[in-house]
N, C-alpha and C positions, 0 to 999 in steps of 0.2 A: 270520243266521238260513241254517238250512241248507236247502239243495231238498231235496225229498223220495227223491229217490236217494244223497243225500249220508249217510255212515255213523255212527252215532252208538252208543255202549256206556253202559249203566247198571250199576253196580253196587250189585248187592242184598244189603246187608250183614244176615246171620242170626246167631243163636247158640239155645244151649239155651233151649227154652220159647217161640220166637217163637211165634205165634199164625197157624195154617194158612192164615185170611182174609187175611193179609197176605201172605202168597206169591201168594196169587192174585191182589191189588190192586195187586199189584206185576211180579213177573215175568210172570202171567197176561194183563197188560192189555198190556206190552212183547210176548209172543208174537201177541196179538188184531191187535196194529198190525202187523206185520209184513207185514200184508195191504194195506196202505195205504202203509207205509213200508220195502220191502225190503231196507234195507239197517242196519236198527236191530237191536240183540241187548242181552241182558242177561246179567249174571253172577253168581251167588252167590259170596259171600264170608264166611269164618268165619276164627276165628284161625286153624286148621287147615284144608287141605284136606281133606273127607271125610264121614261118616257126621254128621250134626247131627238132635238129635230135637228135633220142636216140641212145642208143648202139646197136649194130646190124642191123644198118643200117634204121630203120623204122623213119619217120619223123610224126611229130604231130602238128597241130597249134594251140601256144599259144593263147587264146582270150583275153589276158589282160597282161599291162606290171604293174612292180614295181610301176608305178607312178598313173595309173587309174583303178585299179581292183575297184569291188563292197564291200561294206561290207560283212564280211564272218563269219559266228560263228566258225569259225577253220580254221586254214592253215596248210595242212599238207606236209611238204617237203619230197620227194621222193627222193630214193637212187639209186644207180648207178656208174660206173667209174668215171664218172664225177665230183662226190664228190671232187676229191683231187683237183681240180682247182678250185672249189665254196668255200673252206675254208680259200682260201686266197683272194675271190672276193671283194671288196668293196662296189659292190652295193647289193649284197646279202647279205652281214654280215649287211649294214645297213639297207636293209629293215626286216630283221628279228629282229634287235634291236628297232625297232619301232613298232613289232606288240603288241597289249593289253594283258595286262598279263592274262596267262590262257588259249592264244587263238593258242599257238603254239601247234605243236604234228610233228611227223616223221613217216617214214618207214624205214626200212634198213638202210644204209648206210647215210641216209639223218640227221639222228641223229647225227655225225659227225660234220654237218655243223651248226646243233641248238648249238653243242659243242662250236665252232670256235666262233660265236657272242655270246658266252656267257652265253647261255639260259639252260645251263645244270649246269653252276657252284653251287656245293653243294647240288647238288643232285644226287638222283638213277636215272640211264637212262639204255637202254639196245639200241643193235641193232645187226647186224650180227656177228655171234659166231665164225665163221672161214675163215681163209685165201683163198682167190681163184686166182687160177692162180700164178702169181708172186708176189703176195703182199707179204710184208716182214713181216707181222705181221696181226694176227686176228682184223677185226674194231674194238671188242669189250674189245679188249687191247688196242687199240690206243685211245678210249675215255680219259683216263686218260694223256696223252700228250695233249689235247687239251680244257679241262675243269678245272679249278682249282678245286679242293675238289671232283670232282666227284665219283661217287660210280658205279663201270660197272656191272650190274645183269644179272645174264643169267636167261632169263625170255621170255616169249612171248611178254608180253606187261609189261609196267612199267608206273604207272602216281606218279609223284611226285610233290604237289602244283602247280596242273593244268596243269604241263606240259608232253603230254604224248609220250612214245616213244615204237615201237615195234620192233619187232627181226625182222630177215632177209628174204629174196625174199617173199616165199608166205607165211610168216606170215604179210607180207601188209594185206593180208585179215582180219587177225585177229585184226589187230591195228583198222582197218576203221569200222569193225563191232562193234569195241569195243568203237569207238568213236560215231556214230552211239546210239548206247545204252545210252550212256552219257547223249545223248540231248532229247530220246525220251521211254529210259526204256527197260531195261531186254526182255521183252515180245516181242514189236517189234523188237530187236535185233534177238532174236533167231527165229523168223518168216521170218527174210530175209536169216539167215543163215540157215533154211530148203529150203527155196524158192530157194538158188545155190547152193543147196546140199553142204554145209559146214558143216552141225550141229555139225557131229560126228567130223569131223576132228577139230572144233572149240573145242569141247569137250576135243579131244584128248591134243592137244597142250596145253591147261590149264591143265591139269592133268599132264601133262609130263613136262612141262616146267613153269608153272607157272603164274599168274598177282600178281604184286608187286603196289599194290596201297596204297599209302600215301599222 
């Protein structure tokens, strides 16, 4: 476990049509966490550095590409309607397959991209539980069509042999807090949750949906 003064870096993996709430739930949480953990940071990673258009029309700048990103303690794949293109994108899938063991995580439908890359084969995992708009099926149901012998779990957070997936939309915040706690301990995690006024929500989501850790 890291001490609070020790550095860490999260690579936030984005692509066209990521949901902006997943940026807030990952990059935003790390930004606030710097009040407690001054050496924590995040970097945004896309296929290539530069402007990435998110769902809803917001654009952000990816600081790094798949080929030039710095070392990271964990790589978190964001979700959003663009996941449907990413599950067959050879550059994205090759990038994910190169990640070190235990370094991959996802929020929301980013879990479907991990599944397509083979990172959830034979594992328990979660993602968004309900279909949205014209989606023919809930993303959690679709996990089984993308990963071999995956066990979809209705949970806020699932960790199976080092791979962490979290549920949909606002549960990106829960997933990011969990990942920070995995590095720095539960006391630091809980202090950050209080700082962002999410402590009661984190506890309520865990009580209602559960954390499945194995």
